[in-house]
N, C-alpha and C positions, 0 to 999 in steps of 0.2 A: 564562742563556741568558735566553729569552724569553720562554716558555710554559710551559716545567716550570723547577720549582721544584729547585735541584741543594744539596747542601751539597758541599763541598771531604773526601772521605778525613779519617780522623784519619792514616793511612801513606803513607808522602812517600816520592817515589823519583825522584834526579838528577837521569832526562833524559825523564821525562814528567811532566803533570798529568794528574789521574786525578780526576773528579766523577761522583756517583749518587747518583738521588732516595731521597728519607727511604722509601719499600716495596724498597730495591736492586731495584729493575726492570730500570731502564738505567743502564746503564753506558757512563760516553763517557771514554777515552783523548787523551791529546790529547800525541802524539811533540814530540821537538825542545824541549824545557823549556829556556829559559834559555839555551840555542845562540848564541852568538856568532857575529856574522856571517860574521867569515871562516870561519867554519864549514861543512861539508858535512853536509847534513839526510839522512845515508844510515844503512843499517842496521849501526853500530859496535855491537861483540860487547856492552860495557856495555847499547847501546838493547835491542838486543834479549833480554839477561836482565832489564831490570826489564818491559818488553811478557810477556812467556812469566809470570812473578812475578805480573805481577798478575791476566794468564789465569788463573793457575791459582788464584789467591784466592778467584778469583768461580763457579772453579767444582764444582758440584753430584756430589756424590756422591751414586747411585741413590734411597738412602732419604733425603732433604734436599729432594727433591721433590716440591712438592706438584705434584696435578692440575689441570690447568687453570691454573696460572701460565704466562704465557711474560714470558721478560726477553728486551731488549736489550741487545749490546754495541756502540759505533759508534765507529771509527779515524780518529781525525779529527791534525790537523798545527797546532802551536806559529806553524811557521816558515813561511816566504813559498812554499816549496815543501811540497807531501804529505809524499813521501819520493822522494831520488835514487835509491835500490836498496842493492848491495850496497859492500861497504867495500875501492873501490879496490887503497887504498894498499895494506892487508891483506895482497887477493891474490896483488895483483904480489909483494910481497916472501914469504911464504909459496911461490909457484910459483918463488922462484929458488932457494928454501931447497930444495925438490922434496920437501916437507911435506906430500906424501896425510894423514897423520893429521892432524893439524888443519884442513885445509881443509877437508876430509869432516865433522868436528865440526861447524864449522859450517854449514856447509851442512844439516846436520841437523840443528842447534838448530830453522831457518827451517823445513824443513819439518814439523817439530813443530807450529810455529807457523802456518805454517798449513792444514795437517791440524784440527787443534781450530776453527779458525775457519770452515773448509768445513763441517766437524761438527754444529756448534753446539754444542761444550763439553758436550758430551752427551747436546744437543739440546732440552733449552728454552732456546736460545737462539737470537735470528737478527743476524747480522751484519752489520753496514752501514758499509761505504767511504764517508769522505763527502771529496772531493775538492775541495780549495779551495787548490792551487799544484801543478807538476810535479810530476806521478807517474810517472817512468819507472825501468826494467831490475825490480829487485825490490820497489821500492814500488809501482807495476802490480801488480806478482805478488799482493802480499799483499792489490790492493784486488779481481783476480780473485777469490782463495778467499772472500771473503764473499759470503754470500747476496747482498746489493742494496750497487750504486752509485751512490750521489750527486752529483753532480761540478757545477760551477761551470763558466759558459762563458769559454772563454778560456785554459783552461789547459792546457799541453801533456801527453800523454799515450804512453807507446812503450816499446818495448823494444829497446834501443841495441845489445844485447851484441856483435854482428854485427860495429859498429864495428872492434872488437880480435879479433876468431877466434873469440867463444867465441856463445854461445845461452844466455837463461832458465832455468838449471835447475833450479830450486826450485816449479814448480807451475805457469809461465804454459804450456805447450800442451795439461795434462792440464784445468787450467781455462778458457782459453781455447774449448777445444771443448766444452765445456759451453756454451756463447755463442753460436758462430756453427760455422760450416763447415771441418771440418779442412785444408781447400787452405785460404781466408782467415784460418785459424792461423797455415799455416807463409807466409802469406804478412807476414803481418805483422812475423813473426820469423824470417827470410830478409830482408828487405831492410830493417829495423832503422830505418823512418820514424818519424816524430815528428809522432803524431795533432794535433789541435785535440780537447777533450774534444767541439764536437759534431759533430767526422766519427766520434771516439767512439760516441755517441750511433746517429748514424743506419747505424751497423755493427751496431750491436746490444750493443758492450760496457757503454755506460752504461745504467743502468737506466730515472733521472732527469736529467733537463738545467735546470737554475736559471738565474737571471741569479744574476752576479759578485753577493757578498752577501747569497744566500737561503737558500745550504748549509742553515744546521744549523738554521731555520724548517722545511726541507722535510726534514727529517731530524725532525724533533718534529712534522709533520704526519703521517709515514710512521708512525713509533710509535706514534700516538695511533688511526689506523686499523688496523694491525694488533693492539693491543690491545681493539677493539673486538669481536673473531674470536678470541680467543684459543686455544684449542681446532681450531682449523681449522689455525690458524698453526704448531702444532706438532703436529699431524696431518703437513701440509706435509714437512718438518722430515726425519719418518722415512719419508713417498713417497719425497724425494729421495735420500735416499742408497740405500732399494733399487734406485729407478730412475734416478738417475744418479749411480752414488760415485764418489769419487778413492779410493783405495786408498793407506792410508798405504803399500804396498809397493809401488804403482806407482812413489807418490813418492819414495823411496829409490831406488827403481832408475833411476828417473831422473837425480835426483840427481848417484849415480855414476858415469854418463856424463861427465856436468857435470864429475864434479872430473876425472876421465883425462882431456878433454879440453884443462880449463884449465891441468894440468901437460904439455901437449903445445905450447904459447904458445911461438910465438920472442919473442927479445929486443924485438923490432920490436913483437908486438901489446902485450908487455910497456910497452913505452915511449908506446903511445899509449893505456894507460891512464890513466899519470902524467901524460899529456899531459891529458884529462881530465878528472882529480882536480884539475891546478892549476885550469884555466877554468875549469868551475862552484865553485868556490874563489873564483874573482875575480868571476863576474858573477852568481851564484844568486840573490842579494840586488839585484841592482840592472835589468839586463834580462831578470832568468829564469833558470831551470836552464838548460830545451831550448835557449834560442840558444848555449850552453854549447857544443849538441854539431852544430851548422851549421857 
């Protein structure tokens, strides 16, 4: 990093790169480490497990938290895309098998993670999504769960699940409604368009928009600003969860609707999923992942 001294953690993960500052007050997690050029940077099961394992490792018990100590968690990516969303190849396979249990288990794992991000991992962490490449579907959902979204100009963002007859079921509606009107949230979901980060900033979905290549510096500036008033930001975490809560039961109720809707999809919809998988595998490293959906 440019302005904050970073130390690599001694613990390593196959799919993510994690760094923390010496005081353990800022934790950076980069998804898709060592991903091959032909692979899709999406939420495969192994990536989900690594992310949640690291998040659990930095979540403190009440007795471990120090008064006035504010911490930060930054979610970023080592790939050209931030994240292309759920594992469509896995979804199609489970749907064809009518395997509701495994599909729900995957969805529950996602809900566990976005709930932790939204609630501040117990309340002493401010979460930041750093979007430097396309954020689609579940990738955007996870960013929406964070307290702050920092995006670089010129990246694609959207919820294209309607293309194959589905909807984003791991928090998108709940979290979008905290940023825009419910009517606009439904429009974004049901039309399935890919927006530029500039458009998302104008709508109020992106909090901080910066030129290409300046995302990490902007996040470092944000962390420094918030650390100047740690008690205020810790209190705001509590206030936010009182005034604008997104409850776990709400998220799980919606994701069960997602599972049942997914299991009702036709073969035509499943073939569309597979077509998107092939297109994104070919194009996400060259023309941009969002182009594969157009």
